[in-house]
C-alpha positions as a Markdown table, in Angstrom:
| # | Residue | x | y | z |
|---|---|---|---|---|
| 1 | Met | 11.3 | -10.4 | -30.4 |
| 2 | Thr | 13.4 | -13.8 | -29.5 |
| 3 | Leu | 15.5 | -14.0 | -26.5 |
| 4 | Asp | 18.7 | -14.7 | -28.7 |
| 5 | Glu | 17.9 | -11.6 | -30.6 |
| 6 | Phe | 17.3 | -9.1 | -28.1 |
| 7 | Ala | 20.1 | -10.7 | -25.7 |
| 8 | Asn | 22.8 | -10.2 | -28.5 |
| 9 | His | 21.0 | -6.6 | -29.2 |
| 10 | Cys | 21.5 | -5.3 | -25.8 |
| 11 | Trp | 24.9 | -6.7 | -24.2 |
| 12 | Lys | 26.9 | -3.5 | -25.5 |
| 13 | Phe | 24.0 | -1.0 | -23.7 |
| 14 | Leu | 23.9 | -2.7 | -20.1 |
| 15 | Pro | 24.7 | 0.0 | -17.9 |
| 16 | Val | 27.6 | -2.5 | -16.3 |
| 17 | Thr | 31.0 | -3.5 | -16.5 |
| 18 | Lys | 32.9 | -5.1 | -19.7 |
| 19 | Lys | 33.7 | -7.7 | -17.4 |
| 20 | Thr | 30.4 | -8.2 | -16.0 |
| 21 | Val | 28.9 | -8.1 | -19.4 |
| 22 | Gln | 31.3 | -11.2 | -20.1 |
| 23 | Asn | 30.4 | -13.1 | -17.3 |
| 24 | Tyr | 26.6 | -12.6 | -18.3 |
| 25 | Lys | 27.3 | -13.8 | -21.9 |
| 26 | Gly | 28.8 | -16.6 | -20.7 |
| 27 | Ala | 26.2 | -17.6 | -18.3 |
| 28 | Tyr | 23.5 | -17.1 | -20.7 |
| 29 | Asn | 25.3 | -19.3 | -23.5 |
| 30 | Arg | 26.0 | -21.9 | -21.0 |
| 31 | Asn | 22.4 | -22.3 | -19.2 |
| 32 | Ile | 19.5 | -19.9 | -21.4 |
| 33 | Ser | 20.3 | -19.9 | -25.0 |
| 34 | His | 19.8 | -23.4 | -26.0 |
| 35 | His | 16.4 | -23.7 | -24.0 |
| 36 | Phe | 15.0 | -20.4 | -24.8 |
| 37 | Gly | 17.1 | -18.0 | -27.1 |
| 38 | Ser | 14.6 | -19.1 | -30.5 |
| 39 | Arg | 11.5 | -18.1 | -28.3 |
| 40 | Asp | 9.5 | -14.9 | -28.2 |
| 41 | Met | 10.5 | -13.1 | -24.9 |
| 42 | Asn | 6.8 | -12.8 | -24.1 |
| 43 | Ser | 6.0 | -16.5 | -24.2 |
| 44 | Ile | 8.6 | -17.9 | -21.5 |
| 45 | Ser | 7.1 | -18.3 | -18.6 |
| 46 | Lys | 8.6 | -18.1 | -14.7 |
| 47 | Arg | 7.9 | -21.9 | -14.1 |
| 48 | Glu | 10.0 | -22.9 | -17.5 |
| 49 | Phe | 12.9 | -20.2 | -16.1 |
| 50 | Leu | 12.5 | -21.9 | -12.7 |
| 51 | Asp | 13.1 | -25.6 | -14.3 |
| 52 | Val | 16.2 | -24.4 | -15.8 |
| 53 | Leu | 17.6 | -22.8 | -13.1 |
| 54 | Ala | 16.7 | -25.3 | -10.6 |
| 55 | Pro | 19.8 | -28.0 | -11.2 |
| 56 | Leu | 22.6 | -25.2 | -11.5 |
| 57 | Met | 24.9 | -24.8 | -8.4 |
| 58 | Pro | 23.8 | -21.6 | -6.1 |
| 59 | Pro | 26.9 | -19.2 | -7.7 |
| 60 | Asn | 25.7 | -20.1 | -11.1 |
| 61 | Tyr | 22.0 | -19.7 | -10.3 |
| 62 | Phe | 22.6 | -16.2 | -8.9 |
| 63 | Gln | 24.9 | -15.1 | -11.7 |
| 64 | Thr | 22.3 | -16.4 | -14.3 |
| 65 | Leu | 19.3 | -15.0 | -12.7 |
| 66 | Met | 20.9 | -11.6 | -12.2 |
| 67 | Met | 21.7 | -11.6 | -16.1 |
| 68 | Leu | 18.0 | -12.7 | -16.8 |
| 69 | Arg | 16.5 | -10.0 | -14.6 |
| 70 | Val | 18.7 | -7.3 | -16.2 |
| 71 | Leu | 17.9 | -8.3 | -19.7 |
| 72 | Tyr | 14.1 | -8.4 | -18.8 |
| 73 | Arg | 14.4 | -5.0 | -17.1 |
| 74 | Glu | 15.7 | -3.6 | -20.3 |
| 75 | Ala | 13.1 | -5.4 | -22.1 |
| 76 | Leu | 10.6 | -3.7 | -20.0 |
| 77 | Ser | 12.1 | 0.0 | -20.5 |
| 78 | Arg | 11.6 | -0.6 | -24.3 |
| 79 | Glu | 8.2 | -2.1 | -23.7 |
| 80 | Leu | 8.8 | -5.1 | -25.5 |
| 81 | Val | 7.4 | -7.1 | -22.7 |
| 82 | Ala | 4.5 | -6.7 | -20.6 |
| 83 | Glu | 6.1 | -8.1 | -17.2 |
| 84 | Ser | 9.3 | -9.7 | -16.4 |
| 85 | Pro | 9.0 | -13.7 | -15.7 |
| 86 | Val | 12.1 | -13.6 | -13.5 |
| 87 | Ala | 11.4 | -10.8 | -11.2 |
| 88 | Ser | 9.9 | -12.7 | -8.3 |
| 89 | Ile | 12.1 | -15.7 | -8.6 |
| 90 | Arg | 14.2 | -15.7 | -5.2 |
| 91 | Ala | 17.9 | -15.7 | -5.6 |
| 92 | Pro | 19.7 | -18.7 | -3.9 |
| 93 | Arg | 21.3 | -18.3 | -0.9 |
| 94 | Ile | 25.4 | -18.3 | -1.1 |
| 95 | His | 27.1 | -19.5 | 1.9 |
| 96 | Val | 30.6 | -17.8 | 2.1 |
| 97 | Gln | 33.1 | -20.1 | 3.8 |
| 98 | Pro | 36.0 | -18.6 | 5.4 |
| 99 | Gln | 38.9 | -18.4 | 3.6 |
| 100 | Lys | 42.6 | -18.9 | 4.5 |
| 101 | Phe | 44.5 | -15.4 | 4.3 |
| 102 | Leu | 47.5 | -14.4 | 5.7 |
| 103 | Thr | 47.8 | -11.4 | 7.8 |
| 104 | Trp | 49.8 | -8.3 | 7.0 |
| 105 | Glu | 52.5 | -9.5 | 9.8 |
| 106 | Glu | 52.8 | -13.0 | 7.9 |
| 107 | Val | 53.1 | -11.2 | 4.6 |
| 108 | Arg | 55.6 | -8.5 | 5.9 |
| 109 | Asn | 57.8 | -11.3 | 7.3 |
| 110 | Thr | 58.1 | -13.5 | 4.1 |
| 111 | Asp | 60.0 | -13.2 | 1.1 |
| 112 | Phe | 58.0 | -13.8 | -2.0 |
| 113 | Gly | 61.0 | -13.5 | -4.4 |
| 114 | Lys | 60.6 | -11.5 | -7.7 |
| 115 | Tyr | 57.3 | -10.1 | -7.0 |
| 116 | Asp | 57.5 | -9.6 | -3.2 |
| 117 | Ser | 57.0 | -5.9 | -3.8 |
| 118 | Gln | 53.2 | -6.3 | -5.7 |
| 119 | Val | 52.3 | -8.8 | -3.0 |
| 120 | Lys | 53.1 | -6.4 | -0.3 |
| 121 | Phe | 51.5 | -4.1 | -2.1 |
| 122 | Leu | 48.0 | -5.8 | -2.5 |
| 123 | Ala | 48.0 | -6.8 | 0.9 |
| 124 | Leu | 48.3 | -3.2 | 2.1 |
| 125 | His | 46.1 | -1.5 | -0.2 |
| 126 | Gly | 43.3 | -4.0 | -1.0 |
| 127 | Leu | 43.1 | -3.1 | -4.8 |
| 128 | Arg | 41.4 | -5.7 | -7.4 |
| 129 | Trp | 44.0 | -7.4 | -9.7 |
| 130 | Gly | 42.4 | -5.5 | -12.5 |
| 131 | Glu | 42.8 | -2.3 | -10.9 |
| 132 | Ala | 46.4 | -3.0 | -9.4 |
| 133 | Val | 47.5 | -3.9 | -13.3 |
| 134 | Ala | 46.2 | -0.8 | -14.6 |
| 135 | Leu | 48.0 | 1.2 | -11.8 |
| 136 | Lys | 50.9 | 3.6 | -12.8 |
| 137 | Asn | 53.2 | 5.6 | -10.7 |
| 138 | Ser | 51.4 | 8.8 | -11.4 |
| 139 | Asp | 48.7 | 7.4 | -9.6 |
| 140 | Ile | 50.5 | 7.8 | -6.3 |
| 141 | Ser | 51.0 | 11.4 | -5.0 |
| 142 | Glu | 50.7 | 12.9 | -1.2 |
| 143 | Asp | 50.5 | 9.7 | 0.3 |
| 144 | Lys | 47.5 | 8.4 | -1.8 |
| 145 | Val | 46.7 | 5.8 | -4.2 |
| 146 | Ser | 44.0 | 6.9 | -6.7 |
| 147 | Ile | 42.1 | 3.9 | -8.4 |
| 148 | Asn | 39.8 | 5.0 | -11.2 |
| 149 | Arg | 40.6 | 2.9 | -13.8 |
| 150 | Ser | 41.3 | -1.4 | -14.2 |
| 151 | Ile | 42.6 | -3.7 | -17.0 |
| 152 | His | 39.1 | -4.1 | -18.3 |
| 153 | Gly | 38.3 | 0.1 | -18.6 |
| 154 | Ala | 36.3 | 1.3 | -16.0 |
| 155 | Thr | 36.5 | -0.1 | -12.2 |
| 156 | Lys | 33.9 | -2.8 | -11.3 |
| 157 | Thr | 31.6 | -0.6 | -9.6 |
| 158 | Val | 31.6 | 3.1 | -9.3 |
| 159 | Ala | 32.5 | 2.7 | -5.9 |
| 160 | Gly | 35.6 | 1.3 | -7.2 |
| 161 | Val | 36.6 | 4.9 | -8.0 |
| 162 | Arg | 38.6 | 5.8 | -4.8 |
| 163 | Gln | 41.4 | 7.0 | -2.8 |
| 164 | Val | 43.2 | 4.8 | -0.2 |
| 165 | Pro | 45.9 | 5.6 | 1.9 |
| 166 | Tyr | 49.5 | 4.9 | 0.3 |
| 167 | Phe | 51.9 | 2.4 | 2.3 |
| 168 | Gly | 54.8 | 1.9 | -0.4 |
| 169 | His | 56.0 | -1.1 | -1.8 |
| 170 | Phe | 54.4 | 0.0 | -5.3 |
| 171 | Lys | 56.2 | -1.8 | -8.3 |
| 172 | Glu | 54.2 | -2.3 | -11.5 |
| 173 | Phe | 52.4 | -5.3 | -12.2 |
| 174 | Pro | 52.9 | -7.9 | -14.8 |
| 175 | Arg | 50.2 | -8.2 | -17.3 |
| 176 | Thr | 49.4 | -11.5 | -16.3 |
| 177 | Arg | 48.2 | -12.8 | -12.5 |
| 178 | Val | 50.3 | -16.2 | -13.1 |
| 179 | Pro | 53.7 | -15.4 | -12.0 |
| 180 | Ile | 52.4 | -13.8 | -8.6 |
| 181 | Ala | 49.6 | -16.7 | -8.0 |
| 182 | Lys | 52.6 | -19.0 | -8.0 |
| 183 | Ala | 54.6 | -16.8 | -5.5 |
| 184 | Leu | 51.3 | -17.4 | -3.4 |
| 185 | Glu | 50.6 | -20.9 | -4.1 |
| 186 | Pro | 53.3 | -22.4 | -1.6 |
| 187 | Tyr | 51.5 | -20.7 | 1.3 |
| 188 | Gly | 48.2 | -21.6 | 0.4 |
| 189 | Val | 46.5 | -18.3 | -0.6 |
| 190 | Thr | 45.5 | -16.6 | -3.7 |
| 191 | Ile | 45.9 | -12.9 | -5.1 |
| 192 | His | 42.3 | -12.3 | -4.2 |
| 193 | Ser | 43.2 | -13.8 | -0.5 |
| 194 | Leu | 45.2 | -10.7 | -0.4 |
| 195 | Arg | 42.0 | -8.2 | -0.2 |
| 196 | Lys | 41.1 | -10.4 | 2.8 |
| 197 | Thr | 44.6 | -9.2 | 4.3 |
| 198 | Tyr | 43.6 | -5.7 | 3.7 |
| 199 | Ala | 40.4 | -6.2 | 5.6 |
| 200 | Tyr | 42.2 | -7.8 | 8.3 |
| 201 | Phe | 44.5 | -4.8 | 8.4 |
| 202 | Leu | 42.2 | -2.4 | 8.6 |
| 203 | Lys | 40.0 | -4.2 | 10.9 |
| 204 | Ser | 43.1 | -4.2 | 13.6 |
| 205 | Asn | 43.7 | -0.5 | 13.1 |
| 206 | Asn | 40.2 | -0.2 | 14.1 |
| 207 | Val | 39.2 | 1.5 | 10.8 |
| 208 | His | 35.2 | 1.7 | 10.7 |
| 209 | Val | 33.5 | -0.6 | 8.4 |
| 210 | Thr | 32.0 | 2.1 | 6.7 |
| 211 | Thr | 35.5 | 3.8 | 5.9 |
| 212 | Ala | 36.7 | 0.2 | 5.2 |
| 213 | Ala | 33.8 | -0.3 | 2.4 |
| 214 | Lys | 34.9 | 2.9 | 1.0 |
| 215 | Phe | 39.0 | 2.0 | 0.8 |
| 216 | Met | 37.9 | -1.6 | -0.4 |
| 217 | Gly | 35.6 | -0.2 | -3.4 |
| 218 | His | 32.4 | -2.0 | -2.2 |
| 219 | Ser | 29.2 | -0.4 | -3.2 |
| 220 | Asn | 27.5 | -2.1 | 0.1 |
| 221 | Pro | 29.2 | -1.6 | 3.4 |
| 222 | Leu | 27.2 | -4.9 | 4.3 |
| 223 | Val | 29.7 | -6.5 | 2.1 |
| 224 | Thr | 32.6 | -5.3 | 3.9 |
| 225 | Leu | 30.8 | -6.3 | 7.2 |
| 226 | Lys | 30.7 | -9.8 | 6.2 |
| 227 | Ile | 34.5 | -9.8 | 5.2 |
| 228 | Tyr | 35.1 | -8.2 | 8.8 |
| 229 | Thr | 33.2 | -10.9 | 10.6 |
| 230 | Leu | 34.9 | -13.5 | 8.2 |
| 231 | Val | 38.4 | -12.6 | 9.3 |
| 232 | Arg | 40.0 | -13.9 | 12.4 |
| 233 | Asp | 40.4 | -11.6 | 15.6 |
Protein backbone atom coordinates (compact mmCIF):
# COMPACT_ATOMS: atom_id res chain seq x y z
CA MET A 1 0.00 0.00 0.00
CA THR A 2 1.31 3.45 -0.86
CA LEU A 3 1.74 6.09 1.81
CA ASP A 4 -0.89 8.33 0.17
CA GLU A 5 -3.40 5.46 0.06
CA PHE A 6 -2.92 4.62 3.70
CA ALA A 7 -2.93 8.23 4.90
CA ASN A 8 -6.14 9.07 3.02
CA HIS A 9 -7.76 5.95 4.43
CA CYS A 10 -6.47 6.53 7.94
CA TRP A 11 -7.33 10.18 8.68
CA LYS A 12 -10.91 9.50 9.73
CA PHE A 13 -9.90 6.71 12.12
CA LEU A 14 -7.12 8.45 14.05
CA PRO A 15 -7.82 8.70 17.81
CA VAL A 16 -7.23 12.48 17.84
CA THR A 17 -9.43 15.57 17.58
CA LYS A 18 -10.69 16.94 14.26
CA LYS A 19 -8.41 19.94 14.62
CA THR A 20 -5.36 17.70 15.11
CA VAL A 21 -6.34 15.69 12.02
CA GLN A 22 -6.53 18.94 10.04
CA ASN A 23 -3.08 19.92 11.29
CA TYR A 24 -1.70 16.48 10.42
CA LYS A 25 -3.23 16.60 6.93
CA GLY A 26 -1.67 20.01 6.36
CA ALA A 27 1.78 18.80 7.45
CA TYR A 28 1.43 15.69 5.30
CA ASN A 29 0.39 17.58 2.18
CA ARG A 30 3.05 20.28 2.63
CA ASN A 31 6.02 18.15 3.54
CA ILE A 32 5.54 14.45 2.78
CA SER A 33 3.05 13.58 0.03
CA HIS A 34 4.99 14.95 -2.94
CA HIS A 35 8.14 13.15 -1.77
CA PHE A 36 6.80 9.75 -0.74
CA GLY A 37 3.05 9.60 -1.42
CA SER A 38 3.35 7.20 -4.35
CA ARG A 39 5.87 4.96 -2.57
CA ASP A 40 5.06 1.72 -0.80
CA MET A 41 5.05 2.33 2.95
CA ASN A 42 7.60 -0.43 3.53
CA SER A 43 10.06 1.00 1.01
CA ILE A 44 10.75 4.37 2.68
CA SER A 45 13.80 4.43 4.93
CA LYS A 46 14.58 6.38 8.05
CA ARG A 47 17.36 8.19 6.18
CA GLU A 48 14.96 9.35 3.47
CA PHE A 49 12.54 10.73 6.06
CA LEU A 50 15.41 12.45 7.87
CA ASP A 51 16.53 14.13 4.63
CA VAL A 52 13.05 15.58 4.10
CA LEU A 53 12.55 16.62 7.73
CA ALA A 54 15.99 18.23 8.15
CA PRO A 55 15.28 21.54 6.33
CA LEU A 56 12.04 22.18 8.24
CA MET A 57 11.79 24.72 11.04
CA PRO A 58 11.55 23.03 14.47
CA PRO A 59 7.76 23.48 15.01
CA ASN A 60 7.01 22.22 11.48
CA TYR A 61 9.54 19.38 11.90
CA PHE A 62 7.95 18.39 15.20
CA GLN A 63 4.37 18.35 13.87
CA THR A 64 5.36 16.44 10.73
CA LEU A 65 7.28 13.86 12.74
CA MET A 66 4.40 13.37 15.18
CA MET A 67 2.04 12.87 12.24
CA LEU A 68 4.35 10.27 10.67
CA ARG A 69 4.72 8.44 13.97
CA VAL A 70 0.94 8.22 14.29
CA LEU A 71 0.50 6.97 10.72
CA TYR A 72 3.16 4.28 11.10
CA ARG A 73 1.84 3.29 14.51
CA GLU A 74 -1.56 2.69 12.90
CA ALA A 75 0.09 0.78 10.04
CA LEU A 76 1.93 -1.42 12.54
CA SER A 77 -1.29 -2.20 14.38
CA ARG A 78 -2.79 -3.33 11.06
CA GLU A 79 0.34 -5.36 10.22
CA LEU A 80 0.88 -3.38 7.03
CA VAL A 81 4.51 -2.65 7.88
CA ALA A 82 7.14 -4.64 9.73
CA GLU A 83 8.57 -1.64 11.57
CA SER A 84 8.28 2.12 11.79
CA PRO A 85 11.13 4.00 10.08
CA VAL A 86 10.29 7.14 12.07
CA ALA A 87 9.99 5.70 15.58
CA SER A 88 13.63 6.36 16.48
CA ILE A 89 13.89 9.80 14.84
CA ARG A 90 14.57 12.31 17.60
CA ALA A 91 12.12 15.19 17.89
CA PRO A 92 13.69 18.66 17.66
CA ARG A 93 14.09 20.79 20.76
CA ILE A 94 11.65 23.68 20.60
CA HIS A 95 12.68 26.72 22.58
CA VAL A 96 9.70 28.54 24.04
CA GLN A 97 10.37 32.24 24.43
CA PRO A 98 8.57 34.17 27.15
CA GLN A 99 5.50 35.81 25.65
CA LYS A 100 4.12 39.14 26.64
CA PHE A 101 0.88 38.91 28.57
CA LEU A 102 -1.25 41.09 30.79
CA THR A 103 -1.70 40.38 34.48
CA TRP A 104 -5.24 40.10 35.79
CA GLU A 105 -4.82 43.50 37.47
CA GLU A 106 -3.94 45.03 34.08
CA VAL A 107 -6.91 43.33 32.42
CA ARG A 108 -9.26 44.37 35.22
CA ASN A 109 -8.24 48.02 34.90
CA THR A 110 -8.54 48.14 31.10
CA ASP A 111 -11.68 48.75 29.07
CA PHE A 112 -11.62 46.55 25.97
CA GLY A 113 -14.76 48.09 24.56
CA LYS A 114 -17.58 45.95 23.14
CA TYR A 115 -15.77 42.72 24.04
CA ASP A 116 -14.60 43.72 27.50
CA SER A 117 -16.60 40.95 29.20
CA GLN A 118 -15.24 38.23 26.90
CA VAL A 119 -11.64 39.36 27.44
CA LYS A 120 -12.04 39.41 31.21
CA PHE A 121 -13.78 36.03 31.18
CA LEU A 122 -10.90 34.43 29.25
CA ALA A 123 -8.34 36.02 31.58
CA LEU A 124 -10.11 34.63 34.66
CA HIS A 125 -10.93 31.14 33.37
CA GLY A 126 -8.21 30.14 30.88
CA LEU A 127 -10.42 28.59 28.23
CA ARG A 128 -9.04 27.96 24.77
CA TRP A 129 -10.78 29.92 22.04
CA GLY A 130 -12.65 26.90 20.66
CA GLU A 131 -13.87 25.99 24.15
CA ALA A 132 -15.04 29.55 24.85
CA VAL A 133 -17.03 29.81 21.61
CA ALA A 134 -18.86 26.56 22.43
CA LEU A 135 -19.73 27.66 25.99
CA LYS A 136 -23.37 28.38 26.91
CA ASN A 137 -25.03 29.93 29.96
CA SER A 138 -26.25 26.44 30.91
CA ASP A 139 -22.60 25.35 31.34
CA ILE A 140 -22.25 27.69 34.32
CA SER A 141 -23.82 26.69 37.62
CA GLU A 142 -22.95 26.50 41.32
CA ASP A 143 -19.93 28.75 40.81
CA LYS A 144 -18.40 26.32 38.32
CA VAL A 145 -17.76 26.47 34.58
CA SER A 146 -18.14 23.06 32.95
CA ILE A 147 -16.03 22.63 29.81
CA ASN A 148 -16.85 19.52 27.82
CA ARG A 149 -16.71 20.50 24.14
CA SER A 150 -15.19 22.93 21.67
CA ILE A 151 -16.22 24.51 18.40
CA HIS A 152 -14.44 21.57 16.71
CA GLY A 153 -16.54 18.99 18.61
CA ALA A 154 -14.41 17.31 21.25
CA THR A 155 -12.03 19.23 23.47
CA LYS A 156 -8.36 19.34 22.40
CA THR A 157 -7.49 16.48 24.79
CA VAL A 158 -9.34 14.25 27.26
CA ALA A 159 -7.96 16.53 29.97
CA GLY A 160 -9.82 19.40 28.30
CA VAL A 161 -13.04 18.11 29.86
CA ARG A 162 -12.97 19.88 33.21
CA GLN A 163 -14.56 22.29 35.67
CA VAL A 164 -13.02 25.57 36.74
CA PRO A 165 -14.15 28.05 39.43
CA TYR A 166 -16.41 30.77 38.01
CA PHE A 167 -15.37 34.38 38.61
CA GLY A 168 -17.96 36.16 36.50
CA HIS A 169 -17.96 38.20 33.27
CA PHE A 170 -19.43 35.49 31.02
CA LYS A 171 -21.03 36.71 27.82
CA GLU A 172 -21.44 34.54 24.73
CA PHE A 173 -18.59 34.78 22.26
CA PRO A 174 -18.71 35.80 18.59
CA ARG A 175 -18.18 32.97 16.11
CA THR A 176 -14.97 34.55 14.85
CA ARG A 177 -11.98 35.57 16.93
CA VAL A 178 -11.21 38.64 14.78
CA PRO A 179 -13.04 41.33 16.80
CA ILE A 180 -11.57 40.19 20.13
CA ALA A 181 -8.11 39.90 18.59
CA LYS A 182 -8.46 43.49 17.38
CA ALA A 183 -9.53 44.62 20.86
CA LEU A 184 -6.33 43.09 22.28
CA GLU A 185 -3.99 44.22 19.52
CA PRO A 186 -3.28 47.73 20.93
CA TYR A 187 -1.92 46.06 24.09
CA GLY A 188 0.48 43.80 22.20
CA VAL A 189 -1.18 40.55 23.28
CA THR A 190 -3.26 37.82 21.66
CA ILE A 191 -6.28 35.75 22.65
CA HIS A 192 -3.96 32.87 23.56
CA SER A 193 -1.98 35.25 25.78
CA LEU A 194 -5.00 35.33 28.07
CA ARG A 195 -4.22 31.73 29.04
CA LYS A 196 -0.89 33.09 30.34
CA THR A 197 -2.89 35.69 32.27
CA TYR A 198 -4.91 32.84 33.81
CA ALA A 199 -1.72 30.92 34.64
CA TYR A 200 -0.32 34.01 36.35
CA PHE A 201 -3.63 34.49 38.19
CA LEU A 202 -3.43 30.90 39.49
CA LYS A 203 0.24 31.18 40.39
CA SER A 204 -0.34 34.50 42.21
CA ASN A 205 -3.04 32.82 44.28
CA ASN A 206 -0.71 29.93 45.21
CA VAL A 207 -2.60 27.31 43.21
CA HIS A 208 -0.39 24.22 42.99
CA VAL A 209 0.86 23.38 39.51
CA THR A 210 -0.94 20.01 39.39
CA THR A 211 -4.26 21.70 40.20
CA ALA A 212 -3.49 24.46 37.71
CA ALA A 213 -2.87 21.80 35.05
CA LYS A 214 -6.39 20.44 35.61
CA PHE A 215 -7.90 23.92 35.44
CA MET A 216 -6.03 24.70 32.21
CA GLY A 217 -6.88 21.36 30.58
CA HIS A 218 -3.27 20.20 30.26
CA SER A 219 -2.70 16.44 30.01
CA ASN A 220 0.85 16.88 31.28
CA PRO A 221 1.52 19.06 34.36
CA LEU A 222 5.01 19.70 32.98
CA VAL A 223 3.41 21.89 30.32
CA THR A 224 1.80 23.96 33.08
CA LEU A 225 5.05 24.03 35.03
CA LYS A 226 6.84 25.46 32.00
CA ILE A 227 4.25 28.26 31.79
CA TYR A 228 4.57 28.85 35.54
CA THR A 229 8.32 29.35 35.13
CA LEU A 230 7.88 31.68 32.15
CA VAL A 231 5.36 34.07 33.68
CA ARG A 232 6.96 36.78 35.76
CA ASP A 233 6.78 36.82 39.56
